[in-house]
N, C-alpha and C positions, 0 to 999 in steps of 0.2 A: 489332350489337356483335361485334367480332372476338374470337375466343377466344385466350387466352394469359394472361400474368401482368401485373397492374398493379403498378407500383412507386411507392411513396408516400414522399416525403421530408417529414419533420416538423421544424420548428424550434421546440423546446419551451421555453417560459418558465413562470414561476410562475403568471401570470394568463391567458396566451393561448398558442395553438399555431397556427403558420402551416403550411399544407399545400400540397404540390404533387404531383399524381397524374398519372403518365404511363400512359395507357391503351395496350393492345397496339396496335402499329403506328402510334402517334401520336408526333409530335415535340414538339408544344406541350403543356405540362402544364395540367391543370385546377387552379386555385388558389382557396383560400378560407381563412378564419380562424375559429376558434371558441374558446370559453373552456376553460381547463384545469380541468375538474371531472369528477366521475364520470358525471353525467348526460349532459354534452356528449360525453364519450368514447364512451358507449354509442351515442348517435345517430350519431357519426362512424363507428363500426364498421359500423353498419347501412347507412349511405350508401356506404361504400367497397365493401362486399360487393355492394350493389345495382348500382353503376355499373361495377365491375370485371367483373362477369359470371361469371367462372370462379374466379379466385384473385387475392388481393392480398397484397402484402408491404409492411410499413411499416418505416421506419428513422428513428432520431434519434441525435444525439450524446450520449455519456455526459457528465453534468454534474451540477449541484446538484439537479436533479429526480429523480435516481436511476433506479430501475427500476420505479417505481409505474405509469407510463404503459404500459410493456411488459406488466406483469402484467395490467392491466385489459384491454388489447386482446387478449391471448391468451385471457383468460377469456371474451371476447366472440366468440372464434372467428376472429380476424384474426391472421395471422403478423406478428411484430414483432421486430426485432433492434436492439440498441444498438451503435453503432460508436465506434471510438476516434478522438477529434477530432484527436489529434496525428499520425495517419497518413492524414488526408484530403488528397488531392492539391490543391495550390494553384497557380494560374496567376500567375506573377510580375507580369504586366501589370495584374492586377485591382486597382483602387483604390476600388471602391464596394462596400460591404457593407451589406445590409439583411436583414431577416428573410425577406422573400419570395425574395430571391436565394439565401439559404442553403438554404431548403426546396427550391427548384428545382434547385440544385446537388446536394443529397443525392439527389434522385430520379434525376437523370441518372447520377451516379456509381454509384448502387446498381444501376441497370439494366446498367451496363457492368461490374459485378463488380469495382470498384476500391476498395471499402470493406472495412475490417477489423473483424470482429465482436468485441465484448467478451464474455467468458464471464461471465454474470450469476450472482451467488450466490443460494442459496435464502434464504427468509426467516429461517431459523434461522442460517445462516452470516452473513447480513448483521447480525443482532442481536449475534452474538459479535464481529464486526468492529467494530461501533459501541461495544461495551463496551471493547475494547482501545484504540480511538481516544479514548474518553472518559478513560481512564487516562492516555494520553499527553498529552492537553490539560491535565489536572489537574497533571501533573508539570511541564509548561511554565509554568503559572500559579504553581506553587510556586517555581520557579526565579526567575521575574520578581519575585515578592513578596520573596524573600530579597535580591535585588539592590537593590530599592528601599529596604529597611531599612538595608542596609550602606552604601549611598550617602548616606542621610540622616545616619547616624552619622559618616561620613567628612567631611561638610560641617561637622559640629560638632567635628571633631578627635578623635573617639573611634574608636580602632582596636584590635581584639583582638590581643593579643600572643602568642596560642597558635599552635601549628603548623597546626591544622585548624579550620575553622569548622563550626558546627552540631553539635559534639560536646556532651556533657553539661557540660563545663567552659565551653564557649562560651555555652551557654544560661544557666548560672548567672551568668556575667558580664553577659549581656543583662538578666536580671531585676534585677540590682543597679543598673542605670543610672537615674538620676533627673535630670530637667531642672528648670531654675530657673523657667521660665514654664509655666503650665498648658496653653497651646496646644501647645507643643512636646511635653509629656508625653502629651497626648491623641493627637497624631499618632503618636508612638512606640508607644503602647499599641495603637492601631488596627492599625498595620502588624504588630506582633507577634501580635496576636490573629488576624489574617487568615492568617498563616503557620501557626499551630497548627491552624486550621480546615482549611486545604488539606492539611496532613500527615495529618489524620484521614481526609479524603476519599481520599487516595492509599492509605492503609492499607486502607480498606474496599473500594476497587476491586481492590486486590491480592488480598484474601481472596476476593472474588467470582470473579476470574479463576482463582484456584487451585481453586475448586470446579468451575468449568467444565472445567478441564484434567483433573480426575479423573473426568469423565463421558465417555460415548461420544458421538461417535466420535473424541474427542481424546486419550483416555488413552494408548493405545498409541503413537501418533505423537509425542506430547509426550515419552514415555519414550525413544523413539529419539533425538530431537533433543537431549535433555539429556545424552547421552553425549558430545557435542562440547564441547570447551573453549570457554568464553565464551558458552555458550547454556544458560540456565536456563528455568524455567517461563514467565516473562513473554515472553522473546524467542521461545521456541518457539510460544507461543500467537499472537503477532503474525504470525509466518511462516505458520502454518496458517490463521489468520483472513483474512489479506490475500490469500493465493494460493488458498485452498480446494481446488479440483479440480486435483491435480497431474498427472492423466492427460493434460491438454491440452499439457503440455510433453514432447514426444517425445524430447528430447535435452537434455543439460546446457547446450549452447550456446543453445538457445531460452530457457531460464530466465534465463541470464546476460543475453541480449539484452533480455528482457522487463523485467528489473530496471534496465536502463540502465547496466550495468557493463562493457560492451564499448566499445572505442575507436571514436570517430567517424572517418569516412574521406571524403576528397574527392580521389579519384584520377582522372587523365585521361591516357590514352596510356601513356607510359613514366615518368610522374611520380607515384608513389604518395605520398599525403600522409595521415597519420593524426594525429588530435588527441586531445583529452581524451575522457573517457567521455561517452556520449550523454545520460545522466541522464534517459532516457525511462522510461515504465512506472511501477511502484509505488515511490514515494519512501520509504514507511514501512519496507519490507523492506530497501531499499538502505541506509538509515541504520543500522538495527540490525545488519546484517551487517558494515558498516564498523566499528561499535563493537566487535563480537565479534572482528573480525580483528586488533585491537590486541593481543589476548591471545596471539597466536601469535608475537610477538617474543621471548617467553620460551622457554627451552629446553623440549623435551617432558618432561612429568612428569604424575603423577596425584596431585592433592591429595586430602586426606581427603574434602572435599565432593564432588569429582568421582568418587571411588571409590564413594561412597554412591549417587550418581545412576546409576551404571552397573550396580548390583547387579540381577541377574535379567534383564538385557537380552540379546537374541539375539547369539550370537558373531559373526555376519556384520556386525551393526551396530557392534559394538565394534571389529572389524577395520577397518572404513571410518573410524571416528573416530580410531583409532590412526594409520592412514595419513595422515589429514588433519593431525594434530599434527606428524608428522615432515616431511611435504612442505611444509606452509605455513610452518613455522619456517625451514626451509632456503631456501624461496623468498623470504621477507622479507629475510633477511640477505644472500642472493645479490644481490638488487636494490640494497640499501643500500650494501654494501661493494664489490662488484665492478661493479655497474651504475651506481654514483654517483647513484642515484635518491633524491629527497627521501622522507622517511619517510611522508608522506601519500600519495604515489603508490604506494609499496611496499605500504602498507596497503590501498589500493584494489585492487591486483592480487591481494592475498591474499583480499580479500572476494569477488572474482570467482571464484576457485578454490574458496573455501568454499561458494559457491552450487552449484558442481558436485558437491561431496561431499554436500551436503544433498539435491540432486536424486537422487543415487544411492540414498540411504537411503529417501526418501519415494516416489519413482516405482517403483523396483523392489520396495520393501516393499509398496506398494499392490497391485502385480501379484501378488505371492505371496499376499496376503490374499484376493484375488478367486479365485485358483486353489484355495485351500483351501476357500473358501465353496462354490464350484461342485462340488468333490469331495464 
């Protein structure tokens, strides 16, 4: 057995895992398949260590199976990384895709150093992230349920005459509706009851997220983020839960690129061509930053709610938040009025720069906290 590192590519699925192991000095991988369960993973770890001889490293694509396989392999003493599937090199001429080929390709690219590792969250960070995503899913379900009810009423010629829907006046109007046939009334009552249930779910999840935000290690950073216009507790928690370790972003540009907020580019020779944003990376944070960016079309000011959120926060954080208000407002209207950009493109540009201000607060703030702890 030649000494060195064995590189193992794994194509992970719910029920099975295809494996391709490149031993040191070998070009042809050793391939096999086993079940995706705890017992089989332990046997696989022992087999890899035995056949590799010295050291073995495994990799698989990030996907619906999460980080459970990585944690089990590391607990068994085998190195394992999760790689970003969107950054895996692709040969344009390849037209055949199978699980065996995917595992073999991962092993070869892993040995060549051509894969990008994903930063895995801890179990606690993953639990908080799931809580935030659960709230997001409940909110989407609530919006869909409201649309179903209003479209049912529209088919019957019933349209609310008020300015805004789902206010107290609108709910009073809904409760006053009566249908001639029992089947129609049953359908309406079921839609309305489902909406009320989902509203209670969203309220309960909001309360739980608020509790987590007041605990460590989120309390201080949530307070910093709430100093920005358009960012309150829920938005701050989504940012922290989705991105977790900010120390991996060594510059604001890296965070912007990770969120997919930078322009795509296809340049060749003397012909630079730039297109729309890449939309790669974390879509959850990109969405909420875009929503928050719409607030900066208004002139810089401090509302009563924002003043209350900023009470007791560090002066350096307040200075960055004030600078963000001034610059992003000017940036938005400069793009709209002078650049003749559509409002959605201007808002995307503002969201990209807002990510930079957030990086300045969280990355530099985390560094100061570590310095204080070491002292």
